[in-house]
PDB file of N, CA, C and O in Angstrom:
ATOM      1  N   MET A   1     -13.071 -14.418 -10.847  1.00  0.00           N
ATOM      2  CA  MET A   1     -12.776 -13.331 -11.440  1.00  0.00           C
ATOM      3  C   MET A   1     -12.276 -11.996 -10.689  1.00  0.00           C
ATOM      4  O   MET A   1     -12.876 -11.038 -10.201  1.00  0.00           O
ATOM      5  N   GLY A   2     -10.553 -12.441 -10.840  1.00  0.00           N
ATOM      6  CA  GLY A   2     -10.278 -10.886  -9.448  1.00  0.00           C
ATOM      7  C   GLY A   2      -8.644  -9.897  -9.433  1.00  0.00           C
ATOM      8  O   GLY A   2      -7.959 -10.096 -10.436  1.00  0.00           O
ATOM      9  N   ASN A   3      -8.508  -9.668  -9.193  1.00  0.00           N
ATOM     10  CA  ASN A   3      -8.241  -8.041  -9.740  1.00  0.00           C
ATOM     11  C   ASN A   3      -7.569  -7.569  -8.011  1.00  0.00           C
ATOM     12  O   ASN A   3      -7.998  -7.562  -6.858  1.00  0.00           O
ATOM     13  N   PHE A   4      -6.237  -7.204  -8.761  1.00  0.00           N
ATOM     14  CA  PHE A   4      -5.158  -6.105  -7.564  1.00  0.00           C
ATOM     15  C   PHE A   4      -4.489  -5.783  -8.053  1.00  0.00           C
ATOM     16  O   PHE A   4      -4.003  -6.317  -9.050  1.00  0.00           O
ATOM     17  N   LEU A   5      -3.921  -3.931  -7.150  1.00  0.00           N
ATOM     18  CA  LEU A   5      -3.449  -3.149  -7.551  1.00  0.00           C
ATOM     19  C   LEU A   5      -2.535  -2.586  -6.336  1.00  0.00           C
ATOM     20  O   LEU A   5      -2.835  -2.639  -5.143  1.00  0.00           O
ATOM     21  N   ALA A   6      -1.491  -2.099  -6.831  1.00  0.00           N
ATOM     22  CA  ALA A   6       0.030  -2.573  -5.573  1.00  0.00           C
ATOM     23  C   ALA A   6       0.088  -1.197  -5.703  1.00  0.00           C
ATOM     24  O   ALA A   6      -0.143  -0.648  -6.780  1.00  0.00           O
ATOM     25  N   ILE A   7       0.282  -0.790  -5.023  1.00  0.00           N
ATOM     26  CA  ILE A   7       0.705   1.013  -5.022  1.00  0.00           C
ATOM     27  C   ILE A   7       1.768   1.114  -3.373  1.00  0.00           C
ATOM     28  O   ILE A   7       1.600   0.733  -2.214  1.00  0.00           O
ATOM     29  N   VAL A   8       3.083   2.001  -4.289  1.00  0.00           N
ATOM     30  CA  VAL A   8       4.374   2.598  -3.041  1.00  0.00           C
ATOM     31  C   VAL A   8       3.359   3.578  -2.781  1.00  0.00           C
ATOM     32  O   VAL A   8       2.710   4.167  -3.645  1.00  0.00           O
ATOM     33  N   SER A   9       3.242   3.748  -1.286  1.00  0.00           N
ATOM     34  CA  SER A   9       2.582   4.647  -0.786  1.00  0.00           C
ATOM     35  C   SER A   9       3.510   5.506   0.335  1.00  0.00           C
ATOM     36  O   SER A   9       3.209   6.422   1.100  1.00  0.00           O
ATOM     37  N   TYR A  10       4.578   4.902   0.120  1.00  0.00           N
ATOM     38  CA  TYR A  10       5.410   6.104   1.364  1.00  0.00           C
ATOM     39  C   TYR A  10       6.844   5.513   1.480  1.00  0.00           C
ATOM     40  O   TYR A  10       7.076   4.305   1.499  1.00  0.00           O
ATOM     41  N   ILE A  11       8.132   6.865   1.583  1.00  0.00           N
ATOM     42  CA  ILE A  11       9.338   6.240   0.894  1.00  0.00           C
ATOM     43  C   ILE A  11      10.203   6.733   2.870  1.00  0.00           C
ATOM     44  O   ILE A  11       9.639   7.540   3.609  1.00  0.00           O
ATOM     45  N   GLU A  12      10.896   6.361   3.077  1.00  0.00           N
ATOM     46  CA  GLU A  12      11.331   6.841   4.010  1.00  0.00           C
ATOM     47  C   GLU A  12      12.976   6.078   4.324  1.00  0.00           C
ATOM     48  O   GLU A  12      13.215   4.896   4.569  1.00  0.00           O
ATOM     49  N   ASP A  13      13.898   7.198   4.213  1.00  0.00           N
ATOM     50  CA  ASP A  13      15.428   5.739   3.847  1.00  0.00           C
ATOM     51  C   ASP A  13      15.171   4.954   3.049  1.00  0.00           C
ATOM     52  O   ASP A  13      14.577   5.113   1.983  1.00  0.00           O
ATOM     53  N   ASN A  14      15.819   3.560   3.736  1.00  0.00           N
ATOM     54  CA  ASN A  14      15.411   2.400   2.679  1.00  0.00           C
ATOM     55  C   ASN A  14      14.255   1.658   3.467  1.00  0.00           C
ATOM     56  O   ASN A  14      14.286   0.677   4.209  1.00  0.00           O
ATOM     57  N   LEU A  15      13.349   2.380   3.091  1.00  0.00           N
ATOM     58  CA  LEU A  15      12.228   1.242   3.680  1.00  0.00           C
ATOM     59  C   LEU A  15      11.336   2.259   3.024  1.00  0.00           C
ATOM     60  O   LEU A  15      11.232   3.472   3.207  1.00  0.00           O
ATOM     61  N   MET A  16      10.361   0.942   1.730  1.00  0.00           N
ATOM     62  CA  MET A  16       9.444   1.053   1.379  1.00  0.00           C
ATOM     63  C   MET A  16       7.759   0.455   1.796  1.00  0.00           C
ATOM     64  O   MET A  16       7.240  -0.625   2.079  1.00  0.00           O
ATOM     65  N   HIS A  17       7.392   1.690   1.652  1.00  0.00           N
ATOM     66  CA  HIS A  17       5.958   0.279   2.752  1.00  0.00           C
ATOM     67  C   HIS A  17       4.494   0.615   1.204  1.00  0.00           C
ATOM     68  O   HIS A  17       3.971   1.689   0.905  1.00  0.00           O
ATOM     69  N   VAL A  18       4.261  -0.795   0.567  1.00  0.00           N
ATOM     70  CA  VAL A  18       3.282  -0.880  -0.376  1.00  0.00           C
ATOM     71  C   VAL A  18       1.815  -1.340   0.324  1.00  0.00           C
ATOM     72  O   VAL A  18       1.670  -2.156   1.235  1.00  0.00           O
ATOM     73  N   GLU A  19       0.888  -0.655  -0.299  1.00  0.00           N
ATOM     74  CA  GLU A  19      -0.275  -1.475  -0.502  1.00  0.00           C
ATOM     75  C   GLU A  19      -0.603  -1.958  -1.334  1.00  0.00           C
ATOM     76  O   GLU A  19      -0.304  -1.592  -2.471  1.00  0.00           O
ATOM     77  N   VAL A  20      -1.401  -3.044  -1.044  1.00  0.00           N
ATOM     78  CA  VAL A  20      -2.338  -4.007  -1.983  1.00  0.00           C
ATOM     79  C   VAL A  20      -3.883  -4.167  -1.561  1.00  0.00           C
ATOM     80  O   VAL A  20      -4.221  -4.305  -0.386  1.00  0.00           O
ATOM     81  N   THR A  21      -4.693  -4.137  -2.529  1.00  0.00           N
ATOM     82  CA  THR A  21      -5.916  -4.640  -3.379  1.00  0.00           C
ATOM     83  C   THR A  21      -6.489  -5.485  -4.269  1.00  0.00           C
ATOM     84  O   THR A  21      -6.655  -5.408  -5.487  1.00  0.00           O
ATOM     85  N   ALA A  22      -6.881  -6.650  -3.117  1.00  0.00           N
ATOM     86  CA  ALA A  22      -7.447  -7.572  -4.023  1.00  0.00           C
ATOM     87  C   ALA A  22      -9.144  -7.347  -3.957  1.00  0.00           C
ATOM     88  O   ALA A  22      -9.934  -6.720  -3.251  1.00  0.00           O
ATOM     89  N   ASP A  23      -9.191  -8.134  -4.981  1.00  0.00           N
ATOM     90  CA  ASP A  23     -10.399  -8.750  -4.977  1.00  0.00           C
ATOM     91  C   ASP A  23     -10.732  -9.509  -5.635  1.00  0.00           C
ATOM     92  O   ASP A  23     -10.213  -9.727  -6.730  1.00  0.00           O
ATOM     93  N   ASN A  24     -11.764 -10.178  -5.127  1.00  0.00           N
ATOM     94  CA  ASN A  24     -12.575 -11.560  -6.416  1.00  0.00           C
ATOM     95  C   ASN A  24     -14.112 -11.663  -6.732  1.00  0.00           C
ATOM     96  O   ASN A  24     -14.843 -11.371  -5.785  1.00  0.00           O
ATOM     97  N   LEU A  25     -14.537 -11.919  -7.549  1.00  0.00           N
ATOM     98  CA  LEU A  25     -15.622 -11.276  -7.822  1.00  0.00           C
ATOM     99  C   LEU A  25     -16.620 -12.593  -8.516  1.00  0.00           C
ATOM    100  O   LEU A  25     -17.122 -12.776  -9.624  1.00  0.00           O
ATOM    101  N   LYS A  26     -16.589 -13.477  -7.031  1.00  0.00           N
ATOM    102  CA  LYS A  26     -17.634 -14.744  -7.822  1.00  0.00           C
ATOM    103  C   LYS A  26     -18.769 -14.103  -8.627  1.00  0.00           C
ATOM    104  O   LYS A  26     -19.599 -13.251  -8.308  1.00  0.00           O
ATOM    105  N   ALA A  27     -18.476 -15.012 -10.183  1.00  0.00           N
ATOM    106  CA  ALA A  27     -20.159 -14.663 -11.093  1.00  0.00           C
ATOM    107  C   ALA A  27     -21.321 -15.026 -10.058  1.00  0.00           C
ATOM    108  O   ALA A  27     -21.891 -14.174  -9.376  1.00  0.00           O
ATOM    109  N   ASN A  28     -21.596 -16.352 -10.024  1.00  0.00           N
ATOM    110  CA  ASN A  28     -22.506 -17.446  -9.707  1.00  0.00           C
ATOM    111  C   ASN A  28     -23.255 -16.667  -8.627  1.00  0.00           C
ATOM    112  O   ASN A  28     -24.479 -16.544  -8.666  1.00  0.00           O
ATOM    113  N   ASN A  29     -22.447 -16.111  -7.601  1.00  0.00           N
ATOM    114  CA  ASN A  29     -23.668 -15.185  -6.776  1.00  0.00           C
ATOM    115  C   ASN A  29     -23.959 -13.732  -6.391  1.00  0.00           C
ATOM    116  O   ASN A  29     -24.887 -13.154  -5.824  1.00  0.00           O
ATOM    117  N   GLN A  30     -22.434 -13.272  -7.091  1.00  0.00           N
ATOM    118  CA  GLN A  30     -22.049 -11.796  -7.403  1.00  0.00           C
ATOM    119  C   GLN A  30     -21.534 -11.832  -5.800  1.00  0.00           C
ATOM    120  O   GLN A  30     -21.895 -11.089  -4.888  1.00  0.00           O
ATOM    121  N   GLU A  31     -20.804 -12.675  -5.770  1.00  0.00           N
ATOM    122  CA  GLU A  31     -20.358 -12.654  -3.773  1.00  0.00           C
ATOM    123  C   GLU A  31     -19.331 -11.701  -4.115  1.00  0.00           C
ATOM    124  O   GLU A  31     -18.656 -12.163  -5.035  1.00  0.00           O
ATOM    125  N   GLU A  32     -18.906 -10.469  -3.724  1.00  0.00           N
ATOM    126  CA  GLU A  32     -17.415  -9.652  -4.127  1.00  0.00           C
ATOM    127  C   GLU A  32     -16.519 -10.056  -2.867  1.00  0.00           C
ATOM    128  O   GLU A  32     -17.139 -10.176  -1.811  1.00  0.00           O
ATOM    129  N   ARG A  33     -15.384 -10.241  -2.845  1.00  0.00           N
ATOM    130  CA  ARG A  33     -14.856  -9.892  -1.704  1.00  0.00           C
ATOM    131  C   ARG A  33     -13.490  -9.188  -1.884  1.00  0.00           C
ATOM    132  O   ARG A  33     -13.037  -9.206  -3.029  1.00  0.00           O
ATOM    133  N   VAL A  34     -12.760  -8.563  -0.909  1.00  0.00           N
ATOM    134  CA  VAL A  34     -12.410  -7.584  -0.169  1.00  0.00           C
ATOM    135  C   VAL A  34     -10.532  -8.003   0.117  1.00  0.00           C
ATOM    136  O   VAL A  34     -10.203  -7.811   1.288  1.00  0.00           O
ATOM    137  N   PHE A  35      -9.958  -8.262  -0.346  1.00  0.00           N
ATOM    138  CA  PHE A  35      -8.726  -8.024   0.725  1.00  0.00           C
ATOM    139  C   PHE A  35      -7.829  -6.833   0.387  1.00  0.00           C
ATOM    140  O   PHE A  35      -7.802  -6.182  -0.658  1.00  0.00           O
ATOM    141  N   GLU A  36      -6.871  -6.644   1.854  1.00  0.00           N
ATOM    142  CA  GLU A  36      -6.248  -4.770   1.642  1.00  0.00           C
ATOM    143  C   GLU A  36      -4.555  -5.234   2.701  1.00  0.00           C
ATOM    144  O   GLU A  36      -4.551  -5.192   3.931  1.00  0.00           O
ATOM    145  N   VAL A  37      -3.624  -5.532   2.074  1.00  0.00           N
ATOM    146  CA  VAL A  37      -2.517  -5.689   2.784  1.00  0.00           C
ATOM    147  C   VAL A  37      -1.808  -5.177   2.677  1.00  0.00           C
ATOM    148  O   VAL A  37      -1.596  -4.605   1.607  1.00  0.00           O
ATOM    149  N   ASN A  38      -0.941  -5.063   3.817  1.00  0.00           N
ATOM    150  CA  ASN A  38      -0.088  -3.537   3.812  1.00  0.00           C
ATOM    151  C   ASN A  38       1.546  -4.893   4.205  1.00  0.00           C
ATOM    152  O   ASN A  38       1.666  -5.941   4.838  1.00  0.00           O
ATOM    153  N   VAL A  39       2.613  -3.853   3.235  1.00  0.00           N
ATOM    154  CA  VAL A  39       3.512  -4.508   3.374  1.00  0.00           C
ATOM    155  C   VAL A  39       4.506  -3.260   3.623  1.00  0.00           C
ATOM    156  O   VAL A  39       4.129  -2.098   3.475  1.00  0.00           O
ATOM    157  N   THR A  40       5.908  -3.643   4.045  1.00  0.00           N
ATOM    158  CA  THR A  40       7.090  -2.720   4.697  1.00  0.00           C
ATOM    159  C   THR A  40       8.490  -3.270   3.983  1.00  0.00           C
ATOM    160  O   THR A  40       9.308  -3.869   4.680  1.00  0.00           O
ATOM    161  N   PHE A  41       8.655  -3.118   3.029  1.00  0.00           N
ATOM    162  CA  PHE A  41      10.309  -2.868   2.705  1.00  0.00           C
ATOM    163  C   PHE A  41      11.359  -2.978   2.903  1.00  0.00           C
ATOM    164  O   PHE A  41      11.727  -1.868   2.521  1.00  0.00           O
ATOM    165  N   ALA A  42      12.220  -3.455   3.217  1.00  0.00           N
ATOM    166  CA  ALA A  42      13.938  -2.577   2.977  1.00  0.00           C
ATOM    167  C   ALA A  42      14.606  -2.871   2.458  1.00  0.00           C
ATOM    168  O   ALA A  42      14.972  -4.038   2.592  1.00  0.00           O
ATOM    169  N   VAL A  43      15.039  -2.282   1.797  1.00  0.00           N
ATOM    170  CA  VAL A  43      15.588  -2.227   0.115  1.00  0.00           C
ATOM    171  C   VAL A  43      16.669  -1.767  -0.203  1.00  0.00           C
ATOM    172  O   VAL A  43      16.498  -0.555  -0.334  1.00  0.00           O
ATOM    173  N   SER A  44      17.911  -2.082  -0.449  1.00  0.00           N
ATOM    174  CA  SER A  44      19.389  -1.952  -0.191  1.00  0.00           C
ATOM    175  C   SER A  44      19.821  -0.265  -1.712  1.00  0.00           C
ATOM    176  O   SER A  44      21.001   0.070  -1.809  1.00  0.00           O
ATOM    177  N   THR A  45      19.120   0.224  -2.307  1.00  0.00           N
ATOM    178  CA  THR A  45      19.097   1.399  -2.935  1.00  0.00           C
ATOM    179  C   THR A  45      17.584   2.166  -2.275  1.00  0.00           C
ATOM    180  O   THR A  45      16.554   1.492  -2.285  1.00  0.00           O
ATOM    181  N   PRO A  46      17.571   3.214  -1.869  1.00  0.00           N
ATOM    182  CA  PRO A  46      16.255   3.456  -1.362  1.00  0.00           C
ATOM    183  C   PRO A  46      16.118   4.087  -3.058  1.00  0.00           C
ATOM    184  O   PRO A  46      16.956   4.684  -3.733  1.00  0.00           O
ATOM    185  N   PRO A  47      14.928   3.738  -3.332  1.00  0.00           N
ATOM    186  CA  PRO A  47      14.112   4.589  -4.589  1.00  0.00           C
ATOM    187  C   PRO A  47      14.223   6.064  -4.348  1.00  0.00           C
ATOM    188  O   PRO A  47      15.119   6.607  -3.702  1.00  0.00           O
ATOM    189  N   LYS A  48      12.612   6.998  -5.291  1.00  0.00           N
ATOM    190  CA  LYS A  48      13.007   8.262  -5.372  1.00  0.00           C
ATOM    191  C   LYS A  48      12.027   8.213  -4.351  1.00  0.00           C
ATOM    192  O   LYS A  48      11.416   7.206  -3.995  1.00  0.00           O
ATOM    193  N   PRO A  49      11.884   9.660  -3.787  1.00  0.00           N
ATOM    194  CA  PRO A  49      10.260   9.894  -2.434  1.00  0.00           C
ATOM    195  C   PRO A  49       9.548  10.106  -3.093  1.00  0.00           C
ATOM    196  O   PRO A  49       9.649  10.692  -4.170  1.00  0.00           O
ATOM    197  N   VAL A  50       8.318   9.508  -2.400  1.00  0.00           N
ATOM    198  CA  VAL A  50       6.528   9.819  -3.148  1.00  0.00           C
ATOM    199  C   VAL A  50       6.067  10.569  -2.931  1.00  0.00           C
ATOM    200  O   VAL A  50       5.940  10.830  -1.734  1.00  0.00           O
ATOM    201  N   ILE A  51       5.205  11.882  -4.426  1.00  0.00           N
ATOM    202  CA  ILE A  51       5.234  13.577  -3.650  1.00  0.00           C
ATOM    203  C   ILE A  51       3.426  13.036  -4.035  1.00  0.00           C
ATOM    204  O   ILE A  51       2.988  12.524  -5.065  1.00  0.00           O
ATOM    205  N   PRO A  52       2.612  13.457  -2.574  1.00  0.00           N
ATOM    206  CA  PRO A  52       1.343  13.172  -3.026  1.00  0.00           C
ATOM    207  C   PRO A  52       0.734  14.354  -4.491  1.00  0.00           C
ATOM    208  O   PRO A  52       1.408  15.328  -4.826  1.00  0.00           O
ATOM    209  N   THR A  53      -0.220  14.096  -4.977  1.00  0.00           N
ATOM    210  CA  THR A  53      -0.579  14.979  -6.119  1.00  0.00           C
ATOM    211  C   THR A  53      -1.953  15.215  -5.975  1.00  0.00           C
ATOM    212  O   THR A  53      -2.277  16.379  -6.209  1.00  0.00           O
ATOM    213  N   THR A  54      -3.087  14.250  -5.577  1.00  0.00           N
ATOM    214  CA  THR A  54      -4.374  14.585  -5.034  1.00  0.00           C
ATOM    215  C   THR A  54      -4.581  13.813  -3.916  1.00  0.00           C
ATOM    216  O   THR A  54      -3.898  12.926  -3.403  1.00  0.00           O
ATOM    217  N   TYR A  55      -5.783  14.365  -3.587  1.00  0.00           N
ATOM    218  CA  TYR A  55      -6.523  13.586  -2.258  1.00  0.00           C
ATOM    219  C   TYR A  55      -6.136  12.309  -1.495  1.00  0.00           C
ATOM    220  O   TYR A  55      -5.820  12.155  -0.316  1.00  0.00           O
ATOM    221  N   PHE A  56      -6.228  11.625  -2.296  1.00  0.00           N
ATOM    222  CA  PHE A  56      -6.288   9.952  -1.974  1.00  0.00           C
ATOM    223  C   PHE A  56      -4.659  10.098  -1.828  1.00  0.00           C
ATOM    224  O   PHE A  56      -4.124  10.003  -0.723  1.00  0.00           O
ATOM    225  N   ASP A  57      -3.837  10.362  -3.153  1.00  0.00           N
ATOM    226  CA  ASP A  57      -2.753   9.987  -2.604  1.00  0.00           C
ATOM    227  C   ASP A  57      -2.271  10.176  -1.413  1.00  0.00           C
ATOM    228  O   ASP A  57      -1.450   9.673  -0.646  1.00  0.00           O
ATOM    229  N   GLY A  58      -2.901  10.918  -1.461  1.00  0.00           N
ATOM    230  CA  GLY A  58      -1.868  12.333   0.880  1.00  0.00           C
ATOM    231  C   GLY A  58      -2.180  11.058   0.993  1.00  0.00           C
ATOM    232  O   GLY A  58      -1.399  10.124   0.814  1.00  0.00           O
ATOM    233  N   MET A  59      -4.431  10.904   1.580  1.00  0.00           N
ATOM    234  CA  MET A  59      -4.348   9.418   2.935  1.00  0.00           C
ATOM    235  C   MET A  59      -3.499   8.824   2.488  1.00  0.00           C
ATOM    236  O   MET A  59      -2.591   8.547   3.271  1.00  0.00           O
ATOM    237  N   LEU A  60      -3.385   8.409   1.243  1.00  0.00           N
ATOM    238  CA  LEU A  60      -2.677   6.521   1.265  1.00  0.00           C
ATOM    239  C   LEU A  60      -1.244   7.047   1.991  1.00  0.00           C
ATOM    240  O   LEU A  60      -0.891   6.736   3.128  1.00  0.00           O
ATOM    241  N   TYR A  61      -0.535   7.882   1.096  1.00  0.00           N
ATOM    242  CA  TYR A  61       0.969   8.709   1.817  1.00  0.00           C
ATOM    243  C   TYR A  61       0.740   8.365   2.662  1.00  0.00           C
ATOM    244  O   TYR A  61       1.103   7.233   2.983  1.00  0.00           O
ATOM    245  N   LEU A  62      -0.441   9.646   4.003  1.00  0.00           N
ATOM    246  CA  LEU A  62       0.091   9.853   5.171  1.00  0.00           C
ATOM    247  C   LEU A  62      -0.678   7.986   6.360  1.00  0.00           C
ATOM    248  O   LEU A  62      -0.815   7.762   7.563  1.00  0.00           O
ATOM    249  N   GLU A  63      -0.883   7.339   5.348  1.00  0.00           N
ATOM    250  CA  GLU A  63      -1.057   5.458   6.195  1.00  0.00           C
ATOM    251  C   GLU A  63       0.041   5.983   6.233  1.00  0.00           C
ATOM    252  O   GLU A  63       0.643   6.847   6.870  1.00  0.00           O
ATOM    253  N   GLY A  64       0.293   4.822   4.869  1.00  0.00           N
ATOM    254  CA  GLY A  64       1.725   4.746   4.904  1.00  0.00           C
ATOM    255  C   GLY A  64       2.825   5.080   5.552  1.00  0.00           C
ATOM    256  O   GLY A  64       3.608   4.203   5.915  1.00  0.00           O
ATOM    257  N   LYS A  65       3.099   6.667   5.846  1.00  0.00           N
ATOM    258  CA  LYS A  65       4.174   7.400   6.811  1.00  0.00           C
ATOM    259  C   LYS A  65       3.633   6.395   8.397  1.00  0.00           C
ATOM    260  O   LYS A  65       4.531   5.932   9.102  1.00  0.00           O
ATOM    261  N   ARG A  66       2.475   6.217   8.703  1.00  0.00           N
ATOM    262  CA  ARG A  66       1.867   5.562  10.444  1.00  0.00           C
ATOM    263  C   ARG A  66       1.952   4.907  10.239  1.00  0.00           C
ATOM    264  O   ARG A  66       0.750   4.674  10.368  1.00  0.00           O
ATOM    265  N   ARG A  67       2.593   3.368   9.684  1.00  0.00           N
ATOM    266  CA  ARG A  67       2.352   2.545   8.948  1.00  0.00           C
ATOM    267  C   ARG A  67       4.143   2.250   8.831  1.00  0.00           C
ATOM    268  O   ARG A  67       4.465   1.440   9.700  1.00  0.00           O
ATOM    269  N   VAL A  68       5.094   2.614   8.155  1.00  0.00           N
ATOM    270  CA  VAL A  68       6.672   3.063   8.797  1.00  0.00           C
ATOM    271  C   VAL A  68       6.441   3.370   9.519  1.00  0.00           C
ATOM    272  O   VAL A  68       5.679   2.502   9.945  1.00  0.00           O
ATOM    273  N   ASN A  69       6.512   4.545  10.616  1.00  0.00           N
ATOM    274  CA  ASN A  69       6.067   4.844  12.180  1.00  0.00           C
ATOM    275  C   ASN A  69       6.472   4.381  12.963  1.00  0.00           C
ATOM    276  O   ASN A  69       7.419   4.630  13.708  1.00  0.00           O
ATOM    277  N   ASN A  70       5.299   3.099  12.833  1.00  0.00           N
ATOM    278  CA  ASN A  70       5.098   1.298  14.043  1.00  0.00           C
ATOM    279  C   ASN A  70       5.839   1.093  13.236  1.00  0.00           C
ATOM    280  O   ASN A  70       5.391   2.017  12.557  1.00  0.00           O
ATOM    281  N   PHE A  71       7.075   0.487  12.275  1.00  0.00           N
ATOM    282  CA  PHE A  71       7.206  -0.600  11.794  1.00  0.00           C
ATOM    283  C   PHE A  71       8.744  -0.346  12.530  1.00  0.00           C
ATOM    284  O   PHE A  71       9.626  -1.192  12.379  1.00  0.00           O
ATOM    285  N   TYR A  72       8.977   0.893  13.336  1.00  0.00           N
ATOM    286  CA  TYR A  72       9.713   1.423  13.831  1.00  0.00           C
ATOM    287  C   TYR A  72      10.185   0.484  15.822  1.00  0.00           C
ATOM    288  O   TYR A  72      11.102   0.071  16.532  1.00  0.00           O
ATOM    289  N   LEU A  73       8.925   0.652  15.742  1.00  0.00           N
ATOM    290  CA  LEU A  73       8.547   1.352  16.970  1.00  0.00           C
ATOM    291  C   LEU A  73       8.446  -0.103  17.948  1.00  0.00           C
ATOM    292  O   LEU A  73       8.631  -0.086  19.165  1.00  0.00           O
ATOM    293  N   VAL A  74       8.009  -1.755  16.896  1.00  0.00           N
ATOM    294  CA  VAL A  74       7.913  -2.608  16.491  1.00  0.00           C
ATOM    295  C   VAL A  74       9.243  -3.831  17.084  1.00  0.00           C
ATOM    296  O   VAL A  74       9.257  -4.984  16.653  1.00  0.00           O
TER     297      VAL A  74
END
């Protein structure tokens, strides 16, 4: 059985950063695998800005900001 969580963590101009966490639990041996993917999209219409309201949201926001800023360097 697997679950995933996708969070828009940062938006700047027309760039939107999304962090996706997926986990897969094998019932027979209780082994769990967790995967994390970070994706930055260029969108045609800028969405509403992300405003963190908790410490966890703030950390996601900072990580997304770092990744978007590094995106410009590539």
